N, C-alpha and C positions, 0 to 999 in steps of 0.2 A: 504493500500500500504506500502511496506517496505521502500521505499525511496521517496524523494521529489526532485523537480528540482527548481533551482533558476531562476532569471530573465533571465540570459544568457543561460538557458537550461542545465546548468551543474548539475550533480547529487550531492546532498548534503547528508551527513550522518545523521542518526537518533540517538536519545537518547533512549536507551532501558530501560524501567521501568519494572523490573521483580517482580512479586508477586507470592507467593506460600503459600498454606495452606494445611496441612494434616489433616486427621481425628482426630489424636491425638492433634493437635494444637487447635481444637475446644474447648478443655478443658480449654484453657487459656482465653476464653472469646472474647469479641468484639474487643479487641485491635489488634488481629491478623487477623481479617476478611479481605477478599479480598477488599471489599468496603473501609475499613479503610486504608489498604495499598495503594490503588489507590489514595485516597485523599492526603495522606502524600507525596507520590512520585510526584504527579503532582504539589502540592504546592511548594515542594522543587525545582523542575525543573524550574518552572516559576520564582520563587524568585531569583534563581541563574543564570538565563539566558541560560539554556540548551534548545536548539531549537529542533523542530521536534520530540517531545516525542511520543513513541509508546509503548503500554502495551503488555507484554507477561505474560500469566497467567497459572499456574498449580494449580487447585483446587482439594484437596483430594488426593494428592500424597506425599509420604514420602520424607523427605530430605536426607535419607540415600542412595538414588539412584539418578543418574543424567540422567536416561533414562525417561525423562519427555517430553511430546509433546511441551509445551510452551518453555521450556529451549532449546530443540533441535532446534526448529524453530529459536530462538534467536541466537544460536551458528552457524547455517548455514549462517545467515546474517553477523555475526562477521567474520567468515572465508572468506566470499565474500568481506570483506572490506567496508560494508555498515553501520557499527555502530561505533560511536565515543566514547560513554560513556554508561556504565551499572550502573544503580542505584537500590539499594535494600533498604528496610526499615531497616533491620539488617542482620547480617551475617547468622543467622539461617534460614532466608527466602531463602538465596542463596543455602544453603545445610548444612547437618549435617554429612558429611564424610570428616574429616579434610585433608586427603591426596589429594583428588580430588579438594577440595576447594582451597588448596594451589597451586595445579597444574594450575588451571585456573587463579587465581588472581595474582600469582607471576611469572608465566612462560608464559602461553598462551596469556593473555591480554597484558602484557608489550611488548611481541614480535610483536604483531599485532598493537600496538599503540592504544589500547583501555583503556580508563580511567575507573577505578572501584571505586564506592562510596557506602559505607554502612553508612546510616545516623545516626543510633543510636550509633554506635561505633566511629563515627567521622573519618571514614576511607576515604582517598582520595589518590589513588596511584600516580596521576600526581603530586600532591603537596608533596607527601611523608609523609602525615599526618596519624598517627594511624597504619602504616604498621608493626611496630615492635611488636605490641601486637596482630596482626591479627592471627598468628599461635595458640596462647593460647586461643583466643576466639573460634577458630575452634575446637580445642581439647575439650574444655568445651561443645560446642554444640553437638559434637559426644557423649561425655559422657552422656549428657542429654538425647539423643536419646536412648542410651542403657538402662539408668535407667527407662525411660518412657516405653520401651518395657517390662522390668521386671515387672513393676507395672501393666501393662495391663494384662500380663500373670497371675499374682497373683490374680488380680480381677476376671478374667475369671475362674480360678480354684476355687475360693471361690464361685462364682455364680453357677458353675456347681455342686459343692458339696451340695449346697442348692436346687438343682433341678430347677435352673433358666435358662432361655434361654441366650446363649452367643452371637450368631450372631445377628447383627442389620439389616441384609438384609432380606427383606420381599419377599417371592417368589410370582411369578405371580399367581393371584387368591386370594391373601390376601391383606389387607391394614392396615395401622395404622390410628388411630384417634388422632388428636392433643390433647395433654394433657395426653396421655396414651401410652408411647413408648413401654411398655412391652407387651401389648395385641394386638393380631392380630384379624382382623375382615374379614369376607368373602366379597370380592369384586365381587359381583354377575355377572356382565357382563364377567369378566375374568374367574371366577369360572365355568361358563357355558361352556366355551371353554375347560377348564381342564377336565370336565366330558366328553365332546365330544371326546377328545383325548383318554381317557381311554376306552370308549365304542368302538371306532374305532379299538383300539388295540385288544380288546376282540373278535371283529368280524372277526379278522384275518388279518388286515392291519398292515404293518410294518411302521417304522418311516418315510421313504421316501414317501410312499404312503399317509400317514396322512398329511405330509407337503404339498404335491401337492394338496390334496383335500382342505385344509384350504386356500391355495393360490387361487385356483379356485373359492372358495366361498367368496373371498375378506375379509378374517378375518385378522385384524391387528396383526402384530407380537408383542411380548411382549414389545420391545423397542418402537415401534410406538404407542402402546396402552398407555404405561406410559407417553409418550410425550403428547398424546391427552388429558390426565386427569391432566396434569401439575405436574407429578411426576418426580423428578430428577433421572437420571441414567447416569452411566459412559460410557455406550455403545454409539457408534456413530449411528446416525439416518440412517437406511438403505435407499438405493436409491429406492428400491421397498418395500413399507411399508407392502405389503402382502406376501413377499417372505420368508416363514418359512424355517428354516434349520432343517435337520433331527436330528442334535445333540441337538437342543432346545427341540424337541419332546422327545428324549431319557432322557434328564435332567428332564423333567416333569414326565415321566413315572416312573423314578427311585426315585423320591422325596417322601419319606415316610411321610413327614410332612403334606401332603394332607389328611392323615388319622386322623388328629387332634392332633398329638404328636409333640414334639420338639426333634430334633436330634442334640446333641452336639458332638464335638470332631471328626468331619469327616476328618479333615486335620490339619496339623501344618506347620510351616515354618522352614527353616534351622537355621536362626538367624535373628536378627534385621536388619542386612545388606543384607542378601540373602533372598529375599522374595519368592523364589520358593516354591510352595506348595508341601507337601508330603502327599499323600492320606493314610489314615489309613485303617486297616481291619474293615469290618463291625462289627465284633465281639467286637471291641474296642469302638464302638459308645456308647454314653450315650443316651438312649431313654426315654423321659419323657412323659407319656401318658396324654391325655385330657388337653392340654394346650390351645387349641383353637378349634372352631367348625370345624368338619371334612367336607371336600368337597367331598371325596369319602370314601367308607367303607373299613375297614381293609381287608375283604375278596376279594373285587375288586382289591385292590392293590396287595395282595398275588397272586391272579389269573394271573394278568398281569406279575408279576415277573416270574412265572412259565412258561408262554407262551414265554416270551422273552428268558429265559434260554434255552428253548428247541426249539428255532426257527431253521427251516431248509428250504433250498431252494427246491422248487419243480422242477422236471424235466419238459421237454416240454410236457409230457403227464399229468402232474399234480400229478404224483405218487412220493413218496419219501421213503427213507429207514430209519429205526430206528437208523442206525449207521452212517448217513451222518456227515461228518466232523471228524470222529473218526478213519477211516480206512486208513492205510499207507502201503507202500511197505516195506518189511523187508530188501530189498537189496539196493535200491537207496534212500529210505526215502521219496519219493514223495507220495502225496495222491492218493488213488485209486479212480477212477471215477465210479460213479454209472450209469449203462447203463439200460435205460428203454425206450421203444418205443411202438408205437401202434401195431406193429407186434409181440411184445413179450407179452406172458402171465405173470402173476405175478410170477409164479414159474420158469420163464425163465429169469427174471431180474438178472443181474450179475454185478460184480465188476471187474475192470482191472486197471493196473498201468497207471497213466496219462502220464508217460514217454514212454509208449509202442507204441502208435499210429499205430496200425495195422502192427507191424513189422518194421516200419521205424524209430522208436525212439531209445533211448539209453538204454532201459531196456526190460526185458522179460514181458510177459503178466500178470502173477500172478493172474490168473482167479479163481473166486469163485462165485457161485450163492448166491444170497441174502438169499434165504430160507435155504440153507445149513449153511451159516454163522449164521443165527438166531438160528438154532438148536445147533450149537457148543457153541455159547455164552450162550444160555439158560442152557445147561448142565453144563458149567463151573461155572456159577453163582449159580446154584442149589447145586453143589458139595461144593463150598465155603461157602454157607449159612449153609449147614448141618454141615460142619466141624467147623465153628465158633460157632454154636449153641451147639455142643457137646464138643468142646475143646477150649473154649474161651481163657483160660489162656495160653495154648500152642500157639495159634495163635498170641496173643500179644507178647509172648516171642520171637517167630520167627521173627516178624516184627522188634522188638527192636534189635534183634541179627543181622539181615540183614542190617537194615538202621539206627537204633537208635544211635548206638555208633558213627558211621561215622557222622551223622547229628549233634549230641551233640558236638563232637570234632570240627567240622567245624564251628558250631555256636559260640562256645567259642572262637575259633581262630579269627573269623571275628569280634566279639565284641571287643576283645583286640586291633586288628588292627584299627578298626573304632575309638575307644576312643583315641588311640595314635595319629591318624591322626587329630582328632578334637583338641587335645591338641596342636599339632604342628601348626595348622591353627591359634589358639589363640596366640601362641608364636610369630608367624610371624607378626601378627597385632602389637604386642608390639615392635618387631624389626623394623617394618616400622616406627613407631612413634619415636623410638630412633634415627635412621639414619636421619629421617626428621629433628628432632630437632638439631642434630649434624651438618647437612648441613646449616640450618638457622643460627646457631651460628658460622659458619666458621670452625668447627672442621673436617668437611668432605667435600672434593672437589665435585664440581658438577658432574664430570665424574665418580668418585668413587660412589657417591650417585646413579647416574643413573644406573650404572652397578649392584650394590647391589639390588636396587629396582626392576630391571627387573628379577634378579635371584629369589628374594623372591616372586614376583608376579607369575612367572612361576611355582615355587614349590607349592604355595598356590592353584593355579588353578588345578594342578594335584591332590592335596590332596582332594580338594572339589569334583572333579569328582570321585575319589576313594571312598570317603565316600558315595556318592550317589549310586554308584554301589553296595557297600557292604550292604547298607541298603535295597536295592531291594532284594538281596539274603536273608538277614535276614527275610524279610517279607515272602518270599517263604518258608523258613524253618519253620517259625511260622504257616504257612498255613497248615502244615502237621497235626496238631492237629485238625483243622477244617475239613480236608479231612477225618480223621478217623471217626469223628462224622457222616459225610455224608455217609461213607461206611456202618456203622452200620445201619443207617436209611434206606438206600437203600436195604440192605439185609433183614431187617424186612418187608419192603413193598413188596418185591418179595416173601418172605415166606408166607405172607398173601394171595397174589393174584395168585402166581404161573404163572405169565405171565409178558412179557416184555412190558414196556411202555416207552415213551421218558423220563419221569421223572426218572424212575428207572435206565435206561441206563446211563443218564447223572450223576447220583449220584454215580454209581458203577464203571464206566469205564472211564479211561483217554485216552487210546490209544489201537488200535487193529492193529497188524502187520500181513500181509499175506505173507507167503513164496511162492516161485514159485512151480508149480506142480511137483510132483515126481511120475513117473509111476512105480508101483510095481505090478507084477503078473496081467498085463493087466488092472489094476485099477489106477485111478489118486488119489493120496493122497496129501492133502494140509495141511501144518502145519500152525496153527494159534496161535499167541502169544497174550494173552489178559492181558493188564496192568491195574490192578484195582486201584481205588482211594486209596491213602495212602499205599497200600500194594505192588504196582508194579506188576511185573511178579511173581506170587505166585503159586508154585507147591504143591499140597496136599501131605503131607508126606506118605511114605509107613508105614506099620505096625511097622516094626523095627525102622524106623526113629522116629515114634511117641513115641514108648517106650523110646528111648534114650532121646528125647526132654523132655518128662514128668519127667524123672529122673533129668535132668538138672534144670528144673523148681523147683522141690522139694528141690534140693540142694541150689538153690538161696534163697528160702523161709526160709530155716534153717539158712542161713548166715545173712539174712535180715528179721527177723520175723515181723518187723513193716511195711514192704512194701507189 
């Protein structure tokens, strides 16, 4: 209960005993353990006559953020006027972000009439003890957090360079044995479910279907299973312990570590303050083979990835097109709808604009039969494959000429802007510190401080958002190299087989645009634009264009003989 009642039935305020431990604090030993903090806090409260103590705990959460469940619960009671005193073992347990620490302890709590006590630093705001040194303690605690973050990154980089596992998280299906934290062992009951999930995917079931089947068979969810075997997890216990989520299934199906390897460097964070994860390209992953016993084979994993990459929804008839999800209207940009019914034969199946709706929509029909589209796409791919095989250097030159220069300039510009924004974000942190110290020392009025702090905060939020958007674009630009590899691979596969498969189509084509029918000489003509992976909308050059381009390639090689 948050509050108690005295003999007269009146509500009395509680003493909040706040404990926090982050994963990094574990390195400091038993002194900062939750049990140790609880003992110190309760002893202090009893000795000094603080009544109605109640613990608020955040275990495994960084002090650089105040978005902690235990802290937020405590704050809601403080705001409701139900807390008289907050006691912490030391200021670092309260937080390691000096501006927010100062905001709570020097502005919020005094305003609400809440006493704040930090035992180790001998801080007691009601008595005015230790308050003059509190800003400096907070600054040091934040500096310590920054240094700890740097050390952890350096250790992880060193471990990765030696081919060691970085992540301490053990996926569902594996377990650690006490005394050997580096080695993973197969947890057979969970591993059997992992194998079942992969087999169900290969049999044609999607994540949602697999999740429903596991629930029907009353298979414990990973969180519920970990709880049943006494393994600690940060996830909340689900109300329905058998209710699998489709994203949990996807996470398992995409986890390459089930093949017996270790995958490092899948993500990073913005900074020690901003814990938002930034996912890296798969090409940047560090994969270390044979680090633990495999639960599934490499071939099984690759097969599942191919199936998931080429997943398509069936129509009501159970039939589907090779181009589902790739076909768009050239005029309105809407997807074209694949029409198949029991009354239609395969050669009668067709596409039409989803915004048409039998003449009642906002667009024209943009009709094309699926078999016709297949012929057009096959011819276009065949022409491109022949051209690339015969004139590879010319093809690469044309791609770089059309897209490369623009992409390079854009990438360079974005990198400059991003680095400049990051530097400004760092400078704003220093400015925050400066005006905060000036305010504490009386050099800057409260009004002036508040106005400047709001301006800095607004600018910093804008810059952080800008950096995030720029980095997304940079990842897309870097993806072009990967796309080129995929294009070549797809063209080679098509050359060998001379037929279209879902895999080939997905590797070669990004988008197909269908123009509206044009009637010429009593025949319907449909223009189709095919956007290839990495190459975009590519027209095979005429003979004269080819001659001119080859001459430009020769001139470029003469100017840059090493390239």
